[in-house]
N, C-alpha and C positions, 0 to 999 in steps of 0.2 A: 583177315576179310573185318574184326572189330576196329580194329586201330583205323584200316582206311575209310571206315563211315566215321570214328569219329573226328577223323584228319578232315578232310573233302568231301566228305555227305555222298548222298545216293547217286546224285546228277554227276559228281566226278566217275564215281565208278562204270557208270553207264557209257560214258563220253569214252574212257578210256577204252573198255572193252571196244567199242565201236573201232577205237583207232588202232587197237593191236589185230581186230579182223582186217581192217582197210590194208595195214603195213604185210601183215602175213598175204594175204592176196597177192598186193603189187609186189611183195620180196619173189615168190614164186613166178608171179610174170616177168619179171627182169631176167628170171636165174634160167627160164626156159628158155627168154629169148637171148640171152647172151652164148646160151648154149646150142643153140641152131646157128646164130649169127656169125660167132669170132671162134679166131683162134684161140688156143692155149692161154699165151700171152693177151691179148687182146682181150679173153674172158675177166682175167685178172683186174686190168687197167679200167675197164668198163664198169667191174664190179663197183671197185671204188669212186668211180665218179658218181655212179647211179646212188651208191649209200650214202656219200656227200650230200648229194640232192636231197636225196629224202627226207636225212636228219637234219638237214639245214630248213626245211620245210615243217617239219614234226617241230623244232626248236621254236620256230616263227610262231606257229600255231598256237605252243605251248604257253609263250611268253605273250602273245595278245591276250591268250584266256585269262590266264595269270592277273594280268592287268585290269580285264574288264571285270573279272569276279570278283579280286580280293584287293590287290593295290588301290585300286580306284573308290571302293567303298572305304577302305580305311582311309585314305586321304579324305573324301568328303566329311568321315567322322573326327578327323585332325582339325579341319577348318572349322565344323561345328563348334568342338571343344573351344577351340579359341574364340568364337563368335561369344559363347558363355561366360566364358573368363572374362571378355570387355563390359559385360552385364545384358547381352541381349538374350535373358531366357527364355525368350518365346522359340529360339529357334529347333528345329527338329530336321533329321538324318531321314531320307528314303528307305523302307525296307521292301529290297527288290526279291529277295531269298528267305525261305525256310531254315537254309544251313545256319551254322556257326556263325556267319558272318552278320548274318538277317538277327538272330538271336542278340548279337552284340549291341547292332541299332537298336532294336528293339527296349533293352535295357537303358541305354543311352537316351531314348526319348524320356522313358519314364524318370531317368535320374534328373532329367534337364526339367521335365514337368515337376517333380515334386522339390525340386530348387527353386523354381519360380512361384510356387505356393508358399514356402520357406520362406523366401527375398518377400514377396509380398505381403504376406503375415507381419512380420520383422518392418517392415515400413508402415502398416497399419500402426503398430503399436508406437513408433518412433512418433509419426505425426499425431497420436494422440496424446502421447507424452508431452509434446511440446506445443499442443493445445492448452494442456492444464497449466503447464507454466506460463505460458503465458495471458493466461486468464486470471493466475495467482495474484491477488492485490500485494502479497509478503514479496521478498525479496529472495531468490533463490541461488545461491553461489555454491560452485561444486570446486574444488581442488585436489589437487592430486599430492604425492607425497612429498612433494618437491615445493609446494607450495604455489603451485600455477594454476591460473585459473581454467579449467576444462570446460566449463556449462554453466550457464547462467541463464534467467529470464529477463525480460526488458526493463521488470524493475529493478533487477538485479545490476542489470548493466548501467542505469541511469546513478544507480548508490555508486557502483566503481568510480565512474567518470565525475561525479562530486567531489568523493574520498579524493580521486588522484590529485585534486590540485592543493591539497595540503601536503607539507613536508610533514611526514611521521617522523624521518630519519633522526630529527633532536631528542624524541622522545625515548628512545630505548637503544641498545646496541641489537644489530641486524645479524641473524644468521643465515648462509647461503639458502637455507633451507626454506625461511619464510620471509623471506626477502621481499618476492611477489605478493606477500601477504597487506590487505591494507592495515593501517596501522592499528585501530582498534580492536581489531579480530586476533592480530599475532598470539596474544596471552594466550586468549582460548585455542585456537588454532596449535598451538605446541602442547598443550593439556590434553586434548583431545588424542594428536599423534600420539603423543608419549601414554597414554595412559589407556586408550584404546575404547575411554569411555564417553557418551553423551554429555554434555555439558548445558545449562540453560545460564544465562547470564544478562543481564541489565546494562549496554553501556551511553555513555552520553559523549554525543559527538556534536560539535560546532553548538547550535541553539536545541539541538532534537535530542531524544529518548528511544532507545530501539533495544528492544528484547529479540535475544539471539539464542537459538536451537542450534548447537554443532553437533551432529554425530558421526561417527568414525566410519570411512569404509572398508570394510575389515575382506581381507581373503582369506584363504586356508592359513595361514602362518604367519601374516605380518598385515599392518593398517596400509593399504596403499591410496589415502588420502582422506578428505572429510566433506561433507556438505552442512550450509550453514541456512538456516530459514531467519530472516529477519524482518520484524514488525515493525511499523512505525508506533510508539505507543507515546508518543508526547502526550498526547490531549487525555491519554488515561492517566496518566503521569500527574498531569496539572491538574485534572477533576479529582483524582484519590489527593493529591495535595490541600486541593481546595474545601474535600470532608473533612481532611485532619485539621486543617486552622480553624473550620466551622465548630468542629467540634471542642477544640480546644477556645476557642474566643466566648461561643456560648457558655461553655465552664467557666471562663473568667469574668466575662458582664455580668455571670447569676454570681458567682463567688463573693467577687467585692461589695455590692450593695448586701448580699445576706450577711456576711461577714461583721457588716458596719449594721444592721439591725441586730444582730445577735451581743456585738458587743457594746452596744450601748443600750438595748433590752436588761443586760446582765448589770449596769449600772445602774439601772433603774431598781432592779432586785435588791442589788446587795447596798441600796441607800448611800450611794456615791455623790448625786444630787441633794444637796443639803437646803438648798432652797427651789421655790413654786420657779423661779427663772428660769434656774438650771435645767429642772425636770422638763419645761416647756421646751426646753432648747434639744435634748436629748430626743422626745418624742418628735419632736417636727424631723431631727434627723432621721429618727427610723420612719416616719412618713414619708419623708420625700423619698430615701430609697427603697420604698415600697411601692411609689409611685414609679419609679424608676424602673423597679423589675417589671411591673404591669405594662409598662411601654414597650421592655424589650419584648415580652413574651406577645403584644400583641400587635407588632411590627413582625415578629417569626411567621405567626398566623396569618397575618396582610401577603405577608411574600408567596406563603406555600398557597394560599391562593390563588392567588395570581401565578405563579407559574403554573398552576395545576388547570390555569382557565375557570375559574370558580368564581371569581372576585364580581359581583352584583356591582353594577353600572347601570346609571339614569340619565340616559342620553336624552338631549334636547338642545333646543335653541339656547344659546348662552353669548350672552353681550360682555364681551372681551373688557374694555375699559370698565364699566362696574366690576368684572373682577380685579381686575389692576388696583383700583381705586379701594376695595375690600384688604387686600394684601398691605397695599401702602399705609393706609389707616393702621392696621394690625401693628405696624413694625415701626411707625414714625414717632412715638413717645419713647423707645426701647431707642431708638439709634438717637435722636435727640439728647437723652439720657447720658449716652456714652459720647458725645461730641462726634458724631459720624453724619455725613451729609448724606440725605436720602432723595432724591429724586427720581419724580416719577414724570416720564414720555410718552403720548398718546399719538402718532404722528396721524393717525386717521382715526376722526371720533363715530368712525361706522363700522368698527372693527366689531365683526359676527361670524362664531361659529355656526353653522346647521345643526350639530350634531356631536355634543358635549357634555360631560358630567362637569358641573361646576363646581362641586363639593372636592372630588378628586383633583381637578385642576389648581384651586385652591390650595389644597394639599402637598400638590408640588412645588409650588410657588413658595408658601409657606418653609416648606424644608430648603429650598434655595436661598432662600433670605435668611434662617436663621443660620445655615452655615457660616453664608457670608455676614452676618453681623456676628458671631461667633470668632472669626480668623480675620478680621478688620481690627487695627489699630484707630485711636483717638487722633482726629485729624483729618482721616481719609474720608474716602466717598464711597457710596452704593448705588448703583444705577438700576431701576426697572423701567425696562422699554419692551413696548408694542408696536408691530409695523405689518403690513398687507407688501407681501413678494409676491412675483409673477413667475412662475418655470414652465416647462415645456410640457410639464404634467398636471400642471393648473393652476389653482392662485392657493396662497397658504397664509397664515397667520406666523409670525416668528416674534417669541417671547424671550427676553434675556435679563439675565441676573448678573451685573458685573462689577466685582468690585476691586478694592485695591488692598488687599488682602496681602499675606504671607505668600501665594501663588503657591503652585503645586510644580515639583520638579518634572521634565518633560516624560523620562522612564517612567513615570507613577499612572499618568495620564491612563493607559488604557486600562488598567486594574481601579477606576475609581469607583465604577457603577459595580462590581463585588460587592457580593454581601460582607460584612465585619470591616470593609476597608474603611479603616480611619484616617489615612493618611499618617501614620503616626511616622512614620521614616520623614513624612515632606511638612505635614501641616498638625500640631499638638495642641490637646484643647485647651483651650485657655480659660474657659470659667467651670467654675464645679458644677456637675452633672451635665455634662455632654450627652451627645446622641448616642444612641446605641450601634451605631458602625452597619446601621441597614438601610437608612436615608435615601442613599442615593440610589441604591437597588432596587428598593420601592419606586422612586423617581421615575426610574427608567423604564418599570414595569407597566407603569400608571401611562405615558407618554407611549409607551408601544401598544397600550389598550387604544388609544386615540387613533391609531395609524397613524403615528408622527415618529419624530427621532430628536433624541437629543447629544450635543455634543456637547465639549468642553476644551475651550482654549487658555494655557495658561504658562507664563513664567514665574520661575521660583522668584519669589520676593517682588513681584512686579503685581500680583494680581491673579485672579481668574474669571471667566467669561464663561457662563453653561446658556447654550443657545436651544430655543426648544422651536420646533417646527412643524406645526397643525396645518393638516388638509380644511379647506373652508368645506368644501360638500364633500360628505363622506357618508358611506352606504351605513346609517345607523343599526340596521336588522342584524345585517352580516358582522358587528363588530360586537351588536348584544350574543349573537350566536358563539363568537370566538370566546370572548371572556366573560360572558354571564354563565 
């Protein structure tokens, strides 16, 4: 009885008991009917016929019962399982009984519910990871062990697209393992896959510098790929180089006059100069070099104050023609002495800036004129111009210093306003005691402090033109706040 309970349940036993009673009653009734109505041969014949009919009816009954109680629920669960396999994790089967079939249906529903929860959590995790990757400013590229890209964020895809236009095959021999890895990453990829250790390198691609951190994706017994995080450090690299160059240039600029001061002072101590004129000449050199160091320190302090926004500015109405005349008179004698033609052009006699620091703008023009004179040969000319221009944003005054000197190579123009740029590769100092290399950096900061712009146009060997544009109307209080 325990076996039957475990297989078909209590309902089955009840039905079988009722069927047994019906069959027994029906059989006894048929036997009695046959004994009373038929002869012996007829009894046997009719017994077989009635037994067949009863067997057929019972078989049909049990088949229908089996279909409705066992086979149909199993088919429903099979169909439900197929829908779950196709991704419909909300599928559930009806529980029509509390027997083994009902328990199986209940277990199936629990499994589908837990699977739905698991898949939903995984989807959330994937969406979160995808959101993090998309929001990253760094490029993320993941490779499998064969070098195929298996995952990347938009920044990484943009980088791959950009690098795909470059033919890297000429740089090195390719192996089947890293043929799909971009050229700049191949050596790093090989080392990471081979050694199974994280590597950090810097690579130079085209005009950019990239910091690469590549980490192996390790399984239990092997490396199954690598993930690379790339950051564009071009600007950081440039700033770091500027810092190193700045330190080197300051050291050089200070060391040169210090060496001369030390050398000439030792000559005086050792009485190498025997006449008063020789001693006076040595002392003059020491004095000039000390002034040069003083100018360098002053320029450095001024530039630091400008870049920090602590430069004191005295904004007031300024007559531009008067400014141009003062600068012209300052350099007219020196230009005549060097046989350089200096001209001044004021197209508008009423040029007026509503808010400007006259001393600072004179410093700007003085610096530009000094550069022009030092790099212009005898027989050439320098033009000092001022004019009014109209633009959609308002009226401006344009100041120009144009020389016919050596000029600046086109590739050097973007850097001439940087600190300690003396155009050593383009324009060499022709006069002893030349500038500190900070002049144009100071000029740009002073022009920007007035809300203006400065640009340079030059062709090597044909001269240079510096153009300053200053707004006629400007909020002096705002400028004072920003730069004072």
